[in-house]
C-alpha positions in Angstrom: 58.3 -3.5 -67.9 55.5 -5.1 -69.8 53.3 -2.8 -71.7 49.6 -2.9 -71.2 47.7 -4.1 -74.2 45.4 -1.4 -75.7 41.8 -2.3 -75.5 39.9 -2.2 -78.7 37.3 0.7 -78.8 33.8 -0.5 -78.2 31.8 -1.4 -81.2 29.2 1.3 -82.1 25.6 0.4 -81.2 23.0 0.4 -83.9 20.3 1.8 -81.6 17.6 2.0 -84.2 17.9 -1.8 -84.9 18.3 -2.7 -81.2 15.3 -0.7 -80.2 13.0 -2.0 -82.9 9.9 -3.7 -81.4 10.7 -7.0 -83.0 14.1 -7.1 -81.2 12.9 -7.1 -77.6 14.8 -10.2 -76.7 18.1 -8.7 -78.1 17.4 -5.5 -76.2 16.9 -7.4 -73.0 20.1 -9.3 -73.5 22.1 -6.2 -74.3 20.7 -4.3 -71.3 22.0 -7.0 -69.0 25.6 -6.5 -70.3 25.7 -2.8 -69.6 24.4 -2.6 -66.0 27.8 -1.3 -64.8 28.2 1.3 -67.6 26.2 4.4 -66.8 27.0 6.2 -70.0 25.7 3.3 -72.2 22.6 3.0 -69.9 21.9 6.7 -70.4 22.3 6.3 -74.2 19.9 3.4 -74.1 17.4 5.4 -72.1 17.6 8.3 -74.6 17.0 5.9 -77.5 14.3 4.0 -75.6 12.3 7.1 -75.1 13.2 9.1 -78.2 10.1 10.9 -79.5 8.0 9.0 -77.0 5.9 11.1 -74.5 6.0 9.9 -70.9 3.9 6.7 -70.5 3.5 6.0 -74.3 6.3 3.5 -74.6 4.6 0.1 -74.6 6.9 -2.5 -73.0 5.9 -5.7 -71.2 8.4 -6.0 -68.4 8.9 -8.7 -65.7 6.0 -8.7 -63.2 8.2 -7.4 -60.4 9.5 -4.6 -62.6 5.9 -3.7 -63.7 5.0 -3.3 -60.0 8.0 -1.1 -59.6 7.0 1.1 -62.5 3.5 1.5 -61.1 4.9 2.4 -57.6 7.2 5.1 -59.0 4.4 6.5 -61.2 2.0 6.7 -58.3 4.7 8.3 -56.1 5.4 10.9 -58.9 1.7 11.7 -59.1 1.6 12.2 -55.3 4.6 14.5 -55.6 2.9 16.6 -58.3 -0.3 16.8 -56.2 1.8 17.9 -53.1 3.6 20.6 -55.1 0.3 21.8 -56.5 -1.1 22.3 -53.0 2.0 23.7 -51.5 3.2 25.9 -54.4 0.1 26.8 -56.5 1.1 28.4 -59.8 4.8 27.4 -59.5 6.6 24.7 -61.3 9.6 22.9 -59.8 11.8 20.5 -61.8 11.8 16.9 -60.5 14.7 14.5 -60.4 15.3 10.8 -60.2 18.5 9.0 -59.1 18.6 5.3 -59.9 21.4 3.5 -58.0 22.1 -0.1 -59.1 24.0 -1.9 -56.3 24.1 -5.1 -58.4 22.0 -7.5 -56.3 19.5 -4.7 -55.5 18.5 -1.2 -56.5 17.7 2.1 -54.8 15.6 4.8 -56.4 15.3 8.4 -55.0 13.1 11.1 -56.4 12.4 14.6 -55.4 12.4 18.3 -56.4 15.1 20.7 -57.5 14.4 23.8 -55.4 16.3 27.0 -56.4 16.8 27.8 -52.7 17.0 24.5 -50.9 18.6 22.5 -53.6 17.7 18.8 -54.0 14.7 18.0 -51.7 14.1 14.3 -51.4 10.5 13.2 -51.8 10.6 9.4 -51.9 13.0 6.4 -51.7 12.4 2.9 -53.1 14.6 -0.1 -52.4 14.2 -3.6 -53.8 15.3 -6.0 -56.5 14.6 -5.7 -60.2 14.9 -8.4 -62.9 15.9 -5.8 -65.6 17.2 -2.7 -63.8 18.4 -0.9 -67.0 15.1 -1.3 -68.7 13.2 -0.3 -65.5 15.3 2.8 -65.3 14.5 3.7 -69.0 10.8 3.1 -68.4 10.5 5.6 -65.6 12.9 8.2 -66.9 10.4 10.2 -68.9 8.6 11.2 -65.7 11.5 13.3 -64.5 13.3 16.4 -65.7 16.7 15.3 -64.4 17.6 11.6 -64.3 20.8 9.9 -63.2 21.8 6.2 -63.3 24.7 5.1 -61.1 26.3 1.7 -60.5 27.9 1.5 -57.0 28.1 -0.6 -53.9 25.4 -0.2 -51.3 26.7 1.8 -48.3 27.1 -0.4 -45.2 24.4 0.3 -42.6 25.5 1.6 -39.3 25.0 -1.3 -36.9 23.3 -1.0 -33.5 25.8 -0.4 -30.7 26.7 -3.6 -28.8 25.2 -2.0 -25.6 22.1 -0.7 -27.4 20.0 -1.5 -24.3 21.6 1.4 -22.4 20.2 4.8 -23.3 23.5 6.6 -23.2 24.9 4.1 -25.7 21.9 4.6 -28.0 22.2 8.3 -27.7 25.9 8.3 -28.6 25.6 5.9 -31.5 22.7 7.7 -33.3 23.5 11.3 -32.5 26.6 12.7 -34.3 26.2 15.7 -32.0 26.7 13.6 -28.9 30.5 14.0 -28.9 30.3 17.8 -29.1 27.6 17.9 -26.3 29.9 15.8 -24.1 32.9 18.1 -24.7 30.9 21.2 -23.9 29.7 19.8 -20.6 33.1 18.5 -19.6 34.9 21.7 -20.3 32.4 24.6 -19.9 29.5 23.6 -17.7 29.7 23.9 -13.9 29.9 20.3 -12.7 28.1 20.9 -9.4 25.0 22.8 -10.5 24.8 22.0 -14.2 23.6 25.5 -14.9 23.6 26.7 -18.5 24.0 30.3 -19.7 22.3 31.5 -22.8 25.6 31.3 -24.7 26.2 27.7 -23.6 22.7 26.7 -24.5 23.0 28.1 -27.9 26.4 26.4 -28.3 24.8 23.1 -27.3 21.7 23.5 -29.6 23.7 24.5 -32.7 25.2 21.0 -33.5 21.8 19.5 -32.8 20.0 21.8 -35.3 22.7 21.2 -37.9 22.3 17.4 -37.6 18.5 17.6 -37.6 18.7 19.6 -40.9 21.3 17.3 -42.5 19.4 14.2 -41.7 16.0 15.7 -42.4 17.1 16.6 -46.0 18.0 13.0 -46.6 14.7 11.7 -45.2 11.9 11.3 -47.7 9.4 14.2 -47.5 6.6 11.8 -48.4 7.2 9.9 -45.1 7.2 13.0 -42.9 4.2 14.0 -40.8 1.8 16.6 -42.3 2.6 18.9 -39.4 6.3 19.6 -38.6 7.6 17.6 -35.6 10.7 19.9 -35.3 9.4 21.7 -32.2 8.7 18.5 -30.4 12.1 17.0 -31.5 13.9 20.1 -30.2 12.0 19.9 -26.8 12.9 16.3 -26.4 16.5 16.9 -27.4 17.0 19.8 -25.1 16.1 17.7 -22.1 17.8 14.4 -23.2 21.0 16.2 -24.3 21.2 17.9 -20.9 20.8 14.7 -19.0 23.3 13.0 -21.4 25.8 15.8 -21.0 25.7 15.7 -17.2 26.2 11.9 -17.5 29.3 12.3 -19.6 30.6 15.1 -17.3 30.3 12.8 -14.3 32.3 10.0 -15.9 29.7 7.9 -17.8 28.5 6.0 -14.7 25.8 3.3 -15.5 24.2 1.4 -12.6 22.5 -1.7 -13.9 19.7 -3.2 -11.7 19.2 -6.9 -12.1 15.6 -8.2 -12.1 16.0 -9.8 -8.6 17.0 -6.4 -7.1 14.2 -4.6 -9.0 11.7 -7.0 -7.5 13.0 -6.2 -4.0 13.0 -2.5 -4.6 9.4 -2.6 -5.9 8.4 -4.0 -2.5 10.4 -1.4 -0.5 8.7 1.7 1.0 10.7 4.8 0.1 8.0 7.5 0.0 8.9 9.0 3.3 12.6 9.6 2.6 13.5 13.3 2.7 15.2 14.5 -0.5 17.9 16.3 1.4 19.1 13.0 3.0 19.6 11.3 -0.4 23.3 10.8 -1.2 24.3 9.8 -4.7 27.7 8.3 -5.6 28.2 10.6 -8.5 26.9 14.0 -9.6 25.0 12.2 -12.4 24.4 8.6 -13.3 22.2 6.5 -15.5 20.1 3.8 -13.7 19.1 1.0 -16.0 16.0 -1.1 -15.2 15.5 -2.8 -18.5 12.3 -2.5 -20.6 9.2 -2.5 -18.4 6.3 -4.1 -20.4 3.7 -2.5 -18.2 5.2 1.0 -18.4 4.9 2.9 -21.7 5.8 6.6 -22.1 4.1 6.4 -25.5 2.8 3.5 -27.6 5.7 1.3 -28.5 8.1 3.0 -26.1 8.9 1.1 -22.9 10.4 2.7 -19.8 13.9 1.3 -19.4 15.8 3.6 -17.1 16.5 7.1 -15.8 19.3 9.7 -15.6 19.5 11.0 -12.0 21.4 14.2 -11.4 22.4 16.2 -8.3 22.0 19.9 -9.1 23.5 22.3 -6.5 22.2 22.2 -3.0 21.7 19.0 -1.0 18.3 17.6 -1.9 18.1 19.1 -5.4 17.6 16.2 -7.7 16.5 15.8 -11.3 15.1 12.6 -12.9 14.9 12.1 -16.7 13.1 8.9 -17.4 14.0 7.2 -20.7 12.2 4.7 -23.0 13.4 2.2 -25.5 11.3 1.6 -28.7 10.0 -1.9 -29.5 11.0 -1.1 -33.1 14.7 -0.3 -32.9 14.5 1.6 -36.2 12.8 4.4 -34.4 16.1 5.2 -32.5 17.6 6.2 -35.8 14.7 8.5 -36.7 15.0 10.8 -33.7 15.3 13.9 -36.0 11.8 13.2 -37.3 10.1 11.2 -34.5 10.6 12.8 -31.1 11.9 10.5 -28.5 9.6 10.4 -25.5 10.9 11.1 -22.0 9.6 12.2 -18.6 11.5 14.7 -16.5 11.0 15.8 -12.9 13.1 18.6 -11.3 12.8 18.3 -7.5 14.7 21.4 -6.6 14.3 24.5 -4.4 11.3 24.3 -2.2 11.0 20.5 -2.8 14.4 19.7 -1.3 13.0 19.6 2.3 10.0 17.4 1.3 9.9 13.7 1.4 10.1 11.9 -1.9 6.4 11.1 -2.4 5.3 14.7 -1.5 7.9 16.2 -3.7 6.9 14.1 -6.7 3.1 14.7 -6.2 3.6 18.5 -5.7 5.9 18.9 -8.7 3.6 17.0 -10.9 0.6 19.1 -9.8 2.6 22.3 -10.4 3.6 21.1 -13.8 0.1 20.2 -14.8 -1.2 23.6 -13.7 1.6 25.3 -15.7 0.7 23.3 -18.8 -3.0 24.1 -18.5 -2.1 27.8 -18.2 0.1 27.6 -21.3 -2.7 25.9 -23.3 -5.0 28.9 -22.4 -2.5 31.5 -23.6 -2.4 32.7 -27.2 0.4 31.1 -29.2 3.4 33.2 -30.2 6.8 32.8 -31.7 8.4 29.7 -30.1 11.9 31.0 -30.5 11.0 34.3 -29.0 9.3 32.7 -26.1 12.3 30.4 -25.4 14.7 33.3 -25.5 12.5 35.4 -23.2 12.1 32.5 -20.8 15.8 31.9 -20.6 17.1 35.4 -20.8 15.9 37.3 -17.7 18.2 40.2 -18.7 21.2 38.0 -19.3 21.2 36.3 -15.9 22.5 32.8 -15.6 19.6 30.3 -15.3 19.4 26.6 -15.0 17.6 25.3 -18.0 15.6 22.2 -17.3 
C-alpha cells in the first residue's frame, strides 16, 4: 500500500507586510487564492480591520463590490433603526453570514435574540469580483461574522403539473402529506366533519411549517402588520378542501377550452342542488387561468374543489387562483393565498343553484358586516369558542 505524501505545512503569512497600503495588488492576488479556506479568510479579515473602527478602512474596491458594500451598509442602518423603534433602550447583537458559492455569493444578516435565536433580517445574492475583500470590508458592522465556502443549495423546481392547484399545494407545503393522512384515516368520508381535536391535529403541522419558513424569510421583506391571521384563515379552508380531495382519491377533472366555451353558454341556474350528482365525494375541477377573473391582483381564477358534504344537495365550492408570478406560490407562509368558498348546505339544499348562491352570498356579507361592527377580541379565543359548542362535533368550513 502506497503511503500518502505528507503535505508541507503552509507558509506563515506576513500580515503586516501584506496589508500595507502599498501592497494592495499583492493583497488582492492573495485574497483570490484563499476563497475556499474560511480560516485564512477570517485571519485576513481580522488583520484587514485591526484597530480600524467600522467604516474607517479606506479601500477602493471593484465598482460592483462598492455597490454591494453600500447595500449592506444601508441594510444594516435600517436594521438598527428597526431595532430602535421596536426595542427602545435594548441592544441586540447582530450577525452576518457570508456564503461563497464560487460563481456567486449569498449574504445573510440579522439579530441574535436571547429568546428566538438567530432572526434573519435581510438576504443578498449576487456576484462579487473580490468576495474575500468584500467580506472583510463589511465585517466591522457586525458583532458576529462568519465566512463559509460551500455549494449553493439546489432550488426546489416547480412540480411538472404546477397548473393544477392540488399539485402546487402538495409541492410547496411540507404539511400536505400529514394533512392527507389525517383525512384518509380519521375524517368521516361522507360528511367531512372535523372535531376540535382533529382540527388541532391538522393545524399543528401548518403552524410548525409557517414558523420554520418564517424564520428563514427576511424580516425586512415582511409586511409591517403580521399576515399570519390571514395566512391561517386561507390555509384552514384550502387544507380542508385539499384533504377531502386526497381522501376521495385525488380526482382531477380537466375542462378543455372548447368545453368551457359550451358550458359558459349553458343555462344551469334553475338546477336544484339536491338533484346534482357528483362522481366522487370530492374532486378538483380545472378550468385554466381566466384572464378576466381575478380573486386578487395578479391571482387568476383557475379551478375549484367541489365537495359533497353529508345530505344530498349539500355542496361546498372552494375556488382557487394561480399567481401570475409563480414565486408567490412558494411564499404562502407570508403572502396569504386568495380563495373563495361557498358552502351551500342545510336550508340551501332544496334551492336551485342561482338562488342558493345569491342567498348564501347575501348571508355571508351580512355576517361580515356584523363582525366588522363588533369589538375585536382574542382571535384564538374566538375561534375556539366558535368551534367548541361544549365539545360538540361541528363541521368547520
